[in-house]
MARNU-536509 format. One record per residue (C-alpha): residue in three letters; residue number from 0; x negated, y, z. Coordinates in steps of 0.02 Angstrom, whole numbers, always signed. Each point is the difference from the previous one (the first is absolute). Example, Ala and Ser with C-alpha at 12.3 -4.5 7.8 and 13.67 -1.06 7.14 Angstrom:
# MARNU-536509
NODE | res | n | c1 | c2 | c3
NODE | ala | 0 | -615 | -225 | +390
NODE | ser | 1 | -69 | +172 | -33
//
This chain:
# MARNU-536509
NODE | res | n | c1 | c2 | c3
NODE | met | 0 | +6 | -4 | -3
NODE | arg | 1 | -150 | +119 | +41
NODE | asn | 2 | -82 | -25 | -166
NODE | ser | 3 | +174 | +21 | -90
NODE | thr | 4 | +22 | +167 | +94
NODE | ala | 5 | -174 | +62 | -47
NODE | ile | 6 | +36 | -37 | -186
NODE | asn | 7 | +167 | +92 | +8
NODE | phe | 8 | -90 | +152 | +72
NODE | arg | 9 | -135 | -5 | -140
NODE | arg | 10 | +131 | -15 | -134
NODE | tyr | 11 | +102 | +139 | +81
NODE | phe | 12 | -140 | +126 | -1
NODE | leu | 13 | -62 | -52 | -171
NODE | lys | 14 | +173 | +57 | -55
NODE | ile | 15 | -19 | +167 | +97
NODE | ala | 16 | -170 | +25 | -81
NODE | ser | 17 | +67 | -22 | -177
NODE | thr | 18 | +156 | +101 | +38
NODE | thr | 19 | -102 | +139 | +77
NODE | met | 20 | -103 | +6 | -161
NODE | ala | 21 | +158 | +9 | -100
NODE | leu | 22 | +72 | +138 | +102
NODE | trp | 23 | -151 | +113 | -22
NODE | gly | 24 | -22 | -47 | -186
NODE | leu | 25 | -167 | -96 | +42
NODE | gly | 26 | +44 | -163 | -77
NODE | ala | 27 | -121 | -73 | -130
NODE | val | 28 | +73 | -91 | -152
NODE | gly | 29 | +180 | +38 | -42
NODE | ala | 30 | +16 | +140 | +138
NODE | gln | 31 | +158 | +110 | -33
NODE | ser | 32 | -17 | +188 | -17
NODE | pro | 33 | +86 | +107 | +133
NODE | ser | 34 | +145 | +33 | -116
NODE | ala | 35 | +29 | -189 | -27
NODE | lys | 36 | +3 | -47 | +184
NODE | ser | 37 | +155 | -82 | +63
NODE | asp | 38 | +102 | +82 | +143
NODE | arg | 39 | -75 | -138 | +116
NODE | asp | 40 | -173 | +70 | -30
NODE | lys | 41 | +41 | +185 | +40
NODE | ala | 42 | -43 | +81 | +166
NODE | pro | 43 | +156 | +51 | +91
NODE | glu | 44 | +53 | +172 | +16
NODE | gln | 45 | +27 | -19 | +188
NODE | leu | 46 | -48 | -134 | +119
NODE | arg | 47 | +77 | +11 | +176
NODE | ile | 48 | -78 | -118 | +132
NODE | gly | 49 | +71 | -51 | +163
NODE | tyr | 50 | -120 | -60 | +138
NODE | gln | 51 | -10 | -34 | +183
NODE | lys | 52 | -145 | +35 | +121
NODE | ser | 53 | -54 | -184 | -7
NODE | ala | 54 | -13 | +6 | -194
NODE | val | 55 | -194 | +17 | +1
NODE | asn | 56 | -28 | -28 | -182
NODE | leu | 57 | +126 | +133 | -49
NODE | val | 58 | -62 | +120 | +134
NODE | ile | 59 | -175 | -15 | -75
NODE | leu | 60 | +66 | +40 | -174
NODE | lys | 61 | +96 | +146 | +66
NODE | gln | 62 | -145 | +76 | +104
NODE | gln | 63 | -120 | -20 | -138
NODE | asp | 64 | +115 | +71 | -142
NODE | thr | 65 | -38 | -164 | -94
NODE | leu | 66 | +162 | -2 | -101
NODE | glu | 67 | -6 | +183 | -30
NODE | lys | 68 | -168 | -27 | -90
NODE | arg | 69 | +60 | -156 | -96
NODE | phe | 70 | +158 | +85 | -54
NODE | pro | 71 | -36 | +183 | -24
NODE | asn | 72 | +157 | +44 | -93
NODE | thr | 73 | +111 | -95 | +121
NODE | arg | 74 | +89 | +90 | +141
NODE | ile | 75 | -35 | -109 | +156
NODE | thr | 76 | +87 | +22 | +162
NODE | trp | 77 | -12 | -106 | +161
NODE | ala | 78 | +136 | -26 | +129
NODE | glu | 79 | -27 | -76 | +176
NODE | phe | 80 | +128 | -116 | +75
NODE | pro | 81 | +16 | -68 | +174
NODE | ala | 82 | +40 | -176 | -66
NODE | gly | 83 | +30 | -103 | -154
NODE | pro | 84 | +194 | +5 | +5
NODE | gln | 85 | -2 | +187 | -20
NODE | leu | 86 | -127 | -3 | -135
NODE | leu | 87 | +95 | -125 | -109
NODE | glu | 88 | +158 | +96 | +21
NODE | ala | 89 | -90 | +146 | -74
NODE | leu | 90 | -72 | -102 | -141
NODE | ala | 91 | +172 | -81 | -39
NODE | val | 92 | +85 | +180 | -18
NODE | gly | 93 | -135 | +54 | -121
NODE | ser | 94 | -101 | +112 | +119
NODE | leu | 95 | -153 | -104 | -16
NODE | glu | 96 | -91 | -110 | -131
NODE | phe | 97 | -107 | -106 | +107
NODE | gly | 98 | -36 | -52 | +182
NODE | leu | 99 | -65 | -128 | +122
NODE | thr | 100 | +100 | -90 | +131
NODE | gly | 101 | -3 | -158 | +99
NODE | asp | 102 | +93 | -161 | -29
NODE | ser | 103 | +180 | +38 | +59
NODE | pro | 104 | +46 | +170 | -76
NODE | pro | 105 | -1 | -69 | -179
NODE | val | 106 | +113 | -149 | +49
NODE | phe | 107 | +132 | +121 | +81
NODE | ala | 108 | -14 | +119 | -156
NODE | gln | 109 | +24 | -147 | -125
NODE | ala | 110 | +149 | -59 | +104
NODE | ala | 111 | +72 | +173 | -7
NODE | gly | 112 | -17 | -4 | -187
NODE | lys | 113 | -139 | +133 | -12
NODE | asp | 114 | -89 | +8 | -165
NODE | leu | 115 | -183 | -28 | +29
NODE | phe | 116 | -143 | -118 | -33
NODE | tyr | 117 | -142 | -85 | +93
NODE | val | 118 | -153 | +43 | -103
NODE | ala | 119 | -146 | -58 | +110
NODE | ala | 120 | -46 | -62 | +173
NODE | glu | 121 | -139 | +12 | +128
NODE | pro | 122 | -52 | -157 | +101
NODE | pro | 123 | +86 | -43 | +161
NODE | lys | 124 | -30 | +103 | +164
NODE | pro | 125 | +77 | -114 | +135
NODE | asp | 126 | -100 | +87 | +143
NODE | ser | 127 | +62 | +171 | -47
NODE | ser | 128 | +172 | -20 | +80
NODE | ala | 129 | +54 | -55 | +168
NODE | ile | 130 | +139 | -13 | +129
NODE | leu | 131 | -51 | +100 | +150
NODE | val | 132 | +68 | +8 | +185
NODE | leu | 133 | -63 | +110 | +137
NODE | gln | 134 | -120 | -67 | +130
NODE | asp | 135 | +125 | -14 | +137
NODE | ser | 136 | +125 | -83 | -104
NODE | asn | 137 | +75 | -172 | +54
NODE | val | 138 | -3 | -59 | -183
NODE | arg | 139 | -142 | -120 | -4
NODE | ser | 140 | +41 | -110 | -152
NODE | leu | 141 | +103 | +14 | -160
NODE | ala | 142 | +140 | -100 | +93
NODE | asp | 143 | +15 | +138 | +125
NODE | leu | 144 | +66 | +110 | -135
NODE | arg | 145 | +176 | -74 | +26
NODE | gly | 146 | +122 | +135 | +41
NODE | lys | 147 | -134 | +135 | -13
NODE | lys | 148 | +3 | +170 | -102
NODE | ile | 149 | -128 | +7 | -136
NODE | ala | 150 | -42 | +154 | -99
NODE | leu | 151 | -44 | -14 | -175
NODE | gln | 152 | +28 | +89 | -172
NODE | lys | 153 | +141 | -85 | -89
NODE | gly | 154 | -58 | -77 | -165
NODE | ser | 155 | -185 | +22 | +39
NODE | ser | 156 | -137 | -130 | +12
NODE | ala | 157 | +25 | +6 | +188
NODE | his | 158 | +178 | -66 | -30
NODE | tyr | 159 | -61 | -161 | -86
NODE | leu | 160 | -132 | -22 | +140
NODE | leu | 161 | +129 | +6 | +128
NODE | val | 162 | +113 | -124 | -97
NODE | arg | 163 | -138 | -123 | -5
NODE | ala | 164 | -45 | +30 | +181
NODE | val | 165 | +178 | -33 | +51
NODE | glu | 166 | +4 | -156 | -104
NODE | lys | 167 | -163 | -61 | +77
NODE | ala | 168 | +70 | +23 | +170
NODE | gly | 169 | +147 | -113 | -34
NODE | leu | 170 | +122 | +143 | +17
NODE | gln | 171 | +139 | +62 | -111
NODE | trp | 172 | -1 | +175 | -73
NODE | ser | 173 | +157 | +28 | +106
NODE | asp | 174 | -101 | -32 | +156
NODE | ile | 175 | -94 | +163 | -11
NODE | gln | 176 | +54 | +184 | -12
NODE | pro | 177 | -87 | +83 | -146
NODE | ile | 178 | -3 | +188 | +20
NODE | tyr | 179 | -33 | +80 | -166
NODE | leu | 180 | -112 | +157 | +15
NODE | ala | 181 | -133 | +82 | -112
NODE | pro | 182 | -180 | -20 | +69
NODE | ala | 183 | -9 | +168 | +94
NODE | asp | 184 | +167 | -22 | +87
NODE | ala | 185 | -42 | -190 | +34
NODE | arg | 186 | -159 | +49 | +90
NODE | ala | 187 | +91 | +129 | +111
NODE | ala | 188 | +133 | -127 | +42
NODE | phe | 189 | -140 | -132 | +41
NODE | glu | 190 | -93 | +116 | +109
NODE | arg | 191 | +148 | +53 | +107
NODE | lys | 192 | +57 | -178 | +12
NODE | ser | 193 | +159 | +23 | -90
NODE | val | 194 | -46 | -161 | -100
NODE | asp | 195 | -86 | -155 | +59
NODE | ala | 196 | -117 | -27 | -151
NODE | trp | 197 | -56 | +84 | -160
NODE | ala | 198 | -37 | -85 | -168
NODE | ile | 199 | -116 | +116 | -93
NODE | trp | 200 | -147 | +9 | -123
NODE | asp | 201 | -160 | +99 | -17
NODE | pro | 202 | -41 | +143 | +24
NODE | phe | 203 | +147 | +20 | +121
NODE | tyr | 204 | -57 | -167 | +78
NODE | ala | 205 | -179 | +60 | +24
NODE | ala | 206 | +51 | +168 | +63
NODE | val | 207 | +105 | -62 | +143
NODE | glu | 208 | -128 | -140 | +39
NODE | leu | 209 | -127 | +129 | +35
NODE | ala | 210 | +111 | +118 | +84
NODE | ile | 211 | +93 | -105 | +126
NODE | lys | 212 | -74 | -178 | -20
NODE | pro | 213 | +159 | -105 | -20
NODE | arg | 214 | -6 | -188 | -3
NODE | val | 215 | +2 | -84 | -171
NODE | leu | 216 | +138 | -133 | +14
NODE | thr | 217 | -48 | -59 | -176
NODE | thr | 218 | -75 | +63 | -161
NODE | gly | 219 | +50 | -57 | -171
NODE | arg | 220 | -127 | -137 | +4
NODE | asp | 221 | +85 | -164 | -45
NODE | leu | 222 | +169 | +97 | -13
NODE | ser | 223 | -6 | +118 | -138
NODE | ser | 224 | -128 | +30 | -133
NODE | asn | 225 | +42 | +188 | +3
NODE | asn | 226 | -27 | +22 | -182
NODE | ser | 227 | -19 | +170 | -73
NODE | phe | 228 | +80 | +40 | -175
NODE | tyr | 229 | -8 | +134 | -124
NODE | leu | 230 | +165 | +41 | -80
NODE | ala | 231 | +50 | +112 | -144
NODE | ser | 232 | +161 | +67 | -80
NODE | arg | 233 | +68 | -69 | -161
NODE | pro | 234 | -40 | +155 | -111
NODE | phe | 235 | -180 | +5 | +60
NODE | val | 236 | -22 | -187 | -33
NODE | ala | 237 | +85 | +10 | -170
NODE | gln | 238 | -83 | +158 | -66
NODE | his | 239 | -171 | +7 | +79
NODE | glu | 240 | -73 | -172 | +10
NODE | ala | 241 | -179 | +65 | -43
NODE | ala | 242 | +5 | +126 | +140
NODE | leu | 243 | +70 | -127 | +121
NODE | leu | 244 | -141 | -119 | -34
NODE | ile | 245 | -136 | +144 | +18
NODE | leu | 246 | +92 | +49 | +168
NODE | leu | 247 | -27 | -181 | +63
NODE | gln | 248 | -178 | +0 | -57
NODE | glu | 249 | -32 | +155 | +98
NODE | leu | 250 | +85 | -76 | +154
NODE | thr | 251 | -127 | -144 | -2
NODE | arg | 252 | -145 | +122 | -20
NODE | ala | 253 | +69 | +94 | +150
NODE | asp | 254 | -2 | -164 | +102
NODE | ser | 255 | -177 | -26 | -53
NODE | ile | 256 | -40 | +178 | +79
NODE | ala | 257 | +96 | -53 | +157
NODE | gln | 258 | -102 | -160 | +25
NODE | asn | 259 | -173 | +71 | -42
NODE | asn | 260 | +14 | +177 | +85
NODE | arg | 261 | +102 | -42 | +158
NODE | asn | 262 | -56 | +149 | +101
NODE | glu | 263 | +31 | +124 | -137
NODE | val | 264 | +175 | -74 | -35
NODE | ile | 265 | +42 | +9 | +187
NODE | lys | 266 | -44 | +185 | -3
NODE | leu | 267 | +102 | +26 | -168
NODE | val | 268 | +156 | -93 | +69
NODE | ser | 269 | -13 | +85 | +165
NODE | asn | 270 | -11 | +173 | -82
NODE | phe | 271 | +146 | -37 | -109
NODE | ser | 272 | +117 | -82 | +122
NODE | gly | 273 | -40 | +103 | +159
NODE | leu | 274 | -31 | -169 | +87
NODE | asp | 275 | -139 | -19 | +122
NODE | ala | 276 | -155 | -71 | -79
NODE | gly | 277 | +7 | -142 | +133
NODE | val | 278 | +174 | -48 | -60
NODE | val | 279 | -48 | +1 | -183
NODE | ser | 280 | -159 | -103 | +45
NODE | leu | 281 | +109 | -132 | +88
NODE | phe | 282 | +126 | -23 | -134
NODE | ile | 283 | -129 | -3 | -139
NODE | glu | 284 | -98 | -130 | +103
NODE | arg | 285 | +151 | -114 | -13
NODE | arg | 286 | +27 | +32 | -183
NODE | pro | 287 | -82 | -127 | -114
NODE | ala | 288 | -75 | +40 | -170
NODE | ser | 289 | +151 | +51 | -102
NODE | pro | 290 | -26 | +2 | -188
NODE | val | 291 | +153 | +20 | -107
NODE | gly | 292 | +58 | -138 | -113
NODE | pro | 293 | +151 | -82 | -80
NODE | leu | 294 | +115 | -97 | +112
NODE | ser | 295 | -53 | -178 | +1
NODE | ala | 296 | +121 | -147 | -1
NODE | ala | 297 | -43 | -31 | +184
NODE | thr | 298 | +39 | +182 | +41
NODE | ile | 299 | +170 | -1 | -92
NODE | ser | 300 | +44 | -163 | +93
NODE | asp | 301 | -49 | +86 | +170
NODE | gln | 302 | +102 | +154 | -43
NODE | gln | 303 | +151 | -122 | -49
NODE | arg | 304 | -11 | -73 | +177
NODE | val | 305 | +16 | +175 | +67
NODE | ala | 306 | +159 | +31 | -110
NODE | asp | 307 | +77 | -166 | +49
NODE | ala | 308 | -25 | +30 | +179
NODE | phe | 309 | +85 | +161 | -3
NODE | phe | 310 | +144 | -68 | -101
NODE | lys | 311 | +25 | -150 | +115
NODE | leu | 312 | +23 | +113 | +147
NODE | gly | 313 | +121 | +111 | -91
NODE | leu | 314 | -123 | +149 | +10
NODE | ile | 315 | +15 | +35 | -187
NODE | pro | 316 | +167 | -5 | -96
NODE | arg | 317 | -55 | -126 | -137
NODE | ala | 318 | -135 | -121 | -47
NODE | val | 319 | -136 | +65 | -112
NODE | arg | 320 | -125 | -78 | -121
NODE | val | 321 | -166 | +89 | +34
NODE | ser | 322 | -81 | -53 | -164
NODE | ala | 323 | +138 | +94 | -96
NODE | ile | 324 | -73 | +161 | +39
NODE | val | 325 | -188 | -40 | -11
NODE | trp | 326 | -80 | +98 | -145
NODE | arg | 327 | -97 | -106 | -116
NODE | gly | 328 | -60 | +128 | -128
NODE | ser | 329 | +63 | +32 | -175
NODE | gly | 330 | +82 | -148 | -75
NODE | gly | 331 | +49 | -68 | +168
NODE | thr | 332 | +93 | +136 | +87
NODE | val | 333 | +124 | -19 | +141
NODE | ala | 334 | +144 | +45 | -116
NODE | gln | 335 | -45 | -147 | -119
NODE | leu | 336 | -12 | -123 | +150
NODE | arg | 337 | +177 | +32 | +58
//
């Protein structure tokens, strides 16, 4: 499987390289003139990107003006969101072309009929999310969550982590009291003991860990892969495939910067986000190398398990087929798979 994945990545970026050449008219034999380029090869007039503080690769691109340099005639704007569900809502209504979320938001969006595509993924980050309790809590095991109030962002990656934790504990979803709150409100409720536990991801996890030293009831390890996905709108995918491939290439280059210049990136992310450098250092330490690539069969299967779990519990209104909205490039688009 590892060799197969490596081959897929090599093929993916060979395609990116050839498409990049076509976009800038650098192809050798048979290269098209600018006037003969297809719409798919044209740089977009605008590119609106949604991101969260944890989106390290995107933050690097933003802070270094990478896309502004690659697409000098494109109006590029950036919008920060507290969590994935809010980001995908903006993408679905046409306010964004591109963004990054965890595993659960795309499932909820697809179940609600939102028109968007998975275009790439990063490797799993199971240690970057956790269920936390205060030091003096009487909750000592997952089974102790019975009857307890647990704060979480509805439709976020933390939602699936909690679903899996409840299942592992041998409990029913009805045995707990989920309290749906955005991260900032959830932290406030957690600290004043209005809830008994909090399911959350980095950097919110790292921030509260350093500030008040809660106990970690569980991380995503052996429960949730905590995959990260890049998603895009239908018009962007349909009209600007070359630009999309360049964007994905630059995201992998950004990850190489993150891996090879850790101190510089900590400072860069801290300056951008306003987070303490210690918080940024902790959550980046938990973050594995995160090159960007196509969704593998294993990743699609993993994501389908997320979707099936939410549908089984009645947390989404209908069953969804994840593979139906996985972008496969020209000639194999989502629309043709349906």
